C-alpha positions as CSV (number, residue, x, y, z in Angstrom):
1,M,-8.6,-7.4,4.6
2,K,-7.7,-4.9,1.9
3,K,-4.2,-3.5,2.8
4,V,-4.5,0.8,2.6
5,F,-1.4,1.6,3.8
6,L,1.6,2.0,1.7
7,N,4.5,0.7,3.7
8,Q,2.2,-2.7,4.1
9,F,2.7,-3.2,0.3
10,N,5.6,-4.7,-1.4
11,T,7.6,-3.3,-4.8
12,A,6.0,-5.6,-6.6
13,E,2.9,-5.1,-5.3
14,L,3.3,-1.3,-6.1
15,E,4.2,-1.6,-9.8
16,S,1.5,-3.9,-10.5
17,L,-1.1,-1.5,-8.6
18,F,0.9,1.6,-10.7
19,A,0.6,-0.5,-14.3
20,H,-3.1,-1.4,-13.8
21,N,-3.7,2.6,-12.5
22,R,-4.9,1.2,-8.9
23,I,-3.5,4.3,-7.2
24,D,-5.4,7.1,-7.9
25,S,-4.9,9.2,-4.3
26,V,-3.5,8.8,-1.5
27,I,-4.8,10.2,2.2
28,T,-1.0,11.8,4.1
29,V,-2.3,11.9,7.9
30,F,-0.5,14.6,10.7
31,G,-0.6,14.6,14.5
32,S,1.3,15.2,17.3
33,C,2.3,14.0,20.1
34,E,1.4,15.7,23.0
35,S,-0.6,16.1,26.8
36,H,-4.6,16.0,26.7
37,G,-5.4,15.1,30.1
38,D,-5.4,12.1,32.8
39,H,-7.6,10.9,31.1
40,L,-6.8,10.3,26.9
41,P,-3.1,8.9,25.7
42,L,-0.6,11.4,24.3
43,G,-2.0,10.0,20.4
44,P,-5.0,11.4,19.6
45,D,-4.2,14.3,16.8
46,L,-2.5,10.7,15.6
47,F,-5.7,8.1,16.2
48,V,-8.1,9.7,15.3
49,P,-7.4,10.6,11.5
50,T,-5.2,7.8,11.1
51,E,-8.4,5.4,11.8
52,V,-10.6,8.0,9.5
53,A,-8.2,7.5,7.1
54,R,-7.7,3.5,7.0
55,Q,-11.3,3.4,6.9
56,A,-12.6,5.8,4.0
57,A,-9.8,3.7,2.6
58,L,-11.2,0.8,2.7
59,K,-14.7,2.0,0.8
60,L,-12.6,3.8,-1.5
61,D,-11.3,2.0,-5.1
62,N,-8.4,3.4,-5.2
63,T,-6.9,5.5,-2.7
64,L,-3.8,4.4,-0.2
65,V,-2.7,6.2,3.1
66,V,0.7,7.2,4.1
67,P,1.6,6.1,7.4
68,G,0.8,9.3,9.5
69,V,3.3,11.7,10.7
70,P,2.8,11.8,15.0
71,F,5.0,14.3,16.2
72,G,3.4,18.1,15.3
73,T,3.9,21.8,16.4
74,S,3.0,21.3,20.0
75,M,4.9,24.4,21.5
76,H,1.8,25.7,22.6
77,Y,1.1,22.0,24.8
78,N,4.3,21.8,26.3
79,A,3.4,22.8,29.9
80,N,2.7,19.2,30.7
81,P,4.7,15.9,30.2
82,M,5.7,15.2,27.9
83,A,5.1,17.5,24.2
84,V,7.3,16.6,21.5
85,T,7.3,19.3,19.4
86,L,8.8,20.6,15.7
87,R,9.1,23.6,14.8
88,F,6.6,25.5,12.4
89,E,9.6,25.1,9.3
90,T,10.4,21.4,9.7
91,V,6.0,20.6,9.6
92,I,6.5,22.6,6.4
93,A,9.7,20.6,5.3
94,I,8.2,17.1,6.4
95,A,4.8,18.1,5.0
96,E,6.6,19.2,1.3
97,D,9.0,16.1,1.3
98,M,6.4,13.4,1.5
99,F,4.1,15.5,-1.8
100,E,7.5,15.8,-3.4
101,S,8.4,12.3,-3.1
102,L,4.3,10.9,-3.9
103,I,4.7,12.9,-6.8
104,Q,7.8,12.3,-8.0
105,Y,5.3,8.8,-8.6
106,G,2.6,10.1,-10.3
107,I,1.0,10.7,-7.7
108,K,-0.9,14.0,-7.9
109,H,-4.2,14.0,-6.0
110,I,-3.1,14.3,-2.4
111,F,-5.9,14.5,-0.1
112,V,-4.1,16.1,3.0
113,L,-6.4,14.5,6.6
114,N,-5.2,16.9,9.8
115,G,-5.6,15.9,13.5
116,H,-3.6,18.7,15.3
117,D,-4.1,22.8,15.8
118,G,-0.7,23.6,15.3
119,N,-0.2,21.8,12.0
120,I,-2.8,24.3,10.5
121,A,-1.2,27.1,9.4
122,P,2.3,24.8,8.1
123,L,0.7,22.4,6.2
124,E,-1.3,25.3,4.1
125,I,2.2,26.6,3.5
126,A,3.8,23.2,2.7
127,Q,0.6,22.5,0.2
128,R,1.0,26.0,-1.5
129,K,4.6,25.6,-2.0
130,V,4.2,22.1,-3.5
131,K,1.3,23.8,-5.5
132,A,3.1,26.5,-6.8
133,R,5.6,24.4,-8.4
134,H,3.4,21.5,-9.5
135,K,0.6,23.1,-11.1
136,D,-1.2,20.1,-11.8
137,V,-0.9,18.1,-8.5
138,V,-4.3,18.4,-6.2
139,F,-4.8,18.7,-2.7
140,A,-7.4,18.6,-0.3
141,F,-7.0,19.8,2.9
142,M,-9.4,19.1,5.9
143,P,-7.4,20.9,7.8
144,A,-9.8,20.8,11.9
145,W,-12.3,17.8,11.5
146,W,-13.3,18.6,15.0
147,Y,-15.5,22.1,13.3
148,L,-17.1,19.8,11.6
149,I,-19.2,17.0,12.8
150,G,-21.4,20.1,14.9
151,E,-23.4,20.2,11.8
152,H,-23.8,16.7,10.9
153,V,-25.3,15.7,14.6
154,N,-28.3,16.7,16.7
155,K,-28.5,20.7,19.0
156,D,-28.5,18.6,21.9
157,F,-25.3,15.8,21.1
158,F,-23.2,17.3,23.0
159,S,-23.4,18.4,26.6
160,E,-21.4,22.0,25.6
161,W,-19.4,24.1,23.0
162,D,-20.1,22.0,20.4
163,G,-17.8,19.3,22.4
164,L,-15.5,20.9,21.7
165,G,-11.9,21.3,23.7
166,H,-8.6,19.8,23.7
167,G,-9.7,16.8,25.1
168,G,-12.9,17.4,25.3
169,E,-16.0,15.3,24.8
170,G,-15.7,15.8,20.7
171,E,-12.3,13.8,21.3
172,T,-12.7,11.8,24.2
173,S,-15.3,10.5,22.8
174,I,-13.7,9.4,19.3
175,T,-10.6,8.9,21.1
176,M,-12.4,6.5,23.2
177,A,-14.4,5.0,20.4
178,V,-10.7,4.2,18.4
179,C,-8.8,2.8,21.0
180,P,-10.7,2.7,24.0
181,E,-8.0,0.6,26.3
182,L,-6.0,3.9,26.2
183,C,-8.8,5.9,28.0
184,D,-10.1,6.5,30.9
185,V,-13.6,9.0,31.3
186,T,-13.2,8.7,35.3
187,K,-10.6,11.3,35.7
188,A,-11.9,13.8,32.9
189,V,-12.0,16.9,34.6
190,R,-14.7,19.8,33.2
191,Q,-12.5,22.8,32.1
192,M,-14.2,25.7,30.0
193,P,-11.9,28.1,28.4
194,D,-14.2,31.2,28.9
195,D,-13.7,30.4,32.9
196,S,-10.3,31.0,33.2
197,I,-9.5,33.6,30.3
198,R,-11.6,36.2,28.4
199,L,-11.5,35.4,25.0
200,G,-11.8,37.6,22.2
201,K,-15.4,37.3,20.3
202,N,-14.3,38.9,16.8
203,V,-10.1,38.2,17.6
204,Q,-8.7,34.9,18.3
205,M,-6.1,35.0,21.2
206,I,-3.1,32.9,20.8
207,W,-2.9,31.8,23.3
208,D,-1.0,29.0,25.5
209,I,-2.4,26.0,27.1
210,S,-1.2,26.9,30.6
211,E,-3.9,30.1,30.2
212,V,-6.7,27.9,29.5
213,S,-5.9,24.8,32.0
214,A,-4.6,23.4,34.5
215,T,-4.8,19.6,33.7
216,G,-3.6,20.2,30.2
217,A,-7.3,19.4,28.5
218,T,-10.1,22.0,27.5
219,G,-13.6,21.7,27.4
220,N,-16.6,19.1,29.2
221,P,-14.7,15.2,28.7
222,T,-16.7,14.5,31.3
223,Q,-19.9,13.5,29.0
224,A,-18.3,11.6,26.8
225,S,-19.4,8.2,25.5
226,E,-17.9,6.0,23.2
227,E,-21.2,5.7,20.9
228,K,-21.0,9.2,20.5
229,G,-17.0,8.5,19.2
230,K,-18.3,5.8,16.6
231,K,-21.2,8.5,15.2
232,M,-18.2,11.4,14.6
233,L,-15.9,8.3,13.3
234,E,-18.9,7.0,11.0
235,I,-19.3,10.9,9.8
236,L,-15.8,11.4,9.5
237,V,-15.1,9.0,7.6
238,G,-18.2,9.6,5.0
239,L,-17.3,13.1,4.5
240,V,-13.2,12.1,3.2
241,V,-14.8,9.4,1.2
242,D,-17.7,10.9,-0.2
243,S,-15.1,14.3,-0.4
244,I,-13.1,11.9,-2.7
245,K,-15.4,9.9,-4.5
246,E,-16.6,13.8,-5.8
247,L,-13.4,14.8,-7.0
248,E,-13.0,11.0,-8.7
249,K,-16.2,12.6,-11.1
250,T,-14.2,15.0,-12.6
251,N,-10.6,13.4,-11.8
252,W,-10.0,16.5,-9.1
253,D,-10.9,19.3,-12.4
254,F,-12.3,21.0,-8.9
255,D,-12.8,23.8,-11.9
256,R,-16.4,25.1,-12.0
257,R,-16.4,26.3,-15.0
258,L,-15.2,22.6,-16.2
259,A,-18.0,22.2,-18.5
260,H,-17.0,25.0,-20.4
261,K,-14.3,23.6,-20.9
262,I,-16.0,20.4,-22.2
263,K,-17.9,22.3,-24.2
């Protein structure tokens, strides 16, 4: 089996890859450790993007996967045991240090695959800070995969709410596809946020999980299935692969003025 995770290689193998220009990009993975209800383990936010990255790298020629960060900012999910939460500043610092470490070896194409909502803001800050210092480094950021699936499935694929939710139908389904032995959908409970809190239509409410859920999960995981999860996984892997291949066509130059510059 082809190796794709950075920590699976030894020094000689990496030196050979660099010598033959076989490392063009890396996928970095960021997750969390927090309650997702009684029906899921604490780690979907790490397990899912890690598997997506692994499968994507297997389909790519010059892409490696950096081992995922298992913790994130989870202060809004700490009502149930037991969230390991990092400060926003810590996530920023970890991401910055990771990116700088990669850059020092000449890695200038970095795909950031995030599995946790609490990481979105600090990861963007980290990328922008590093980008300001290294103008030639290109970041591609997939901040919230769970919002992408609905665009690529039939409208009746999910039972409601486009499968959204913390440990909801979509996340439960894809976790069942990735690690079925850790899931028990018989313990799933439907819990829609609209039933517990008045959500603004034109603004984002900054909620704590205790305000929208009695179980640590939201959405309707009772309608989840491994079959749906496998389809979701296939879609996500395809999105990552297609994005990186498209970037590779122009050596990650995403400037639409490229054609004019060549002329």
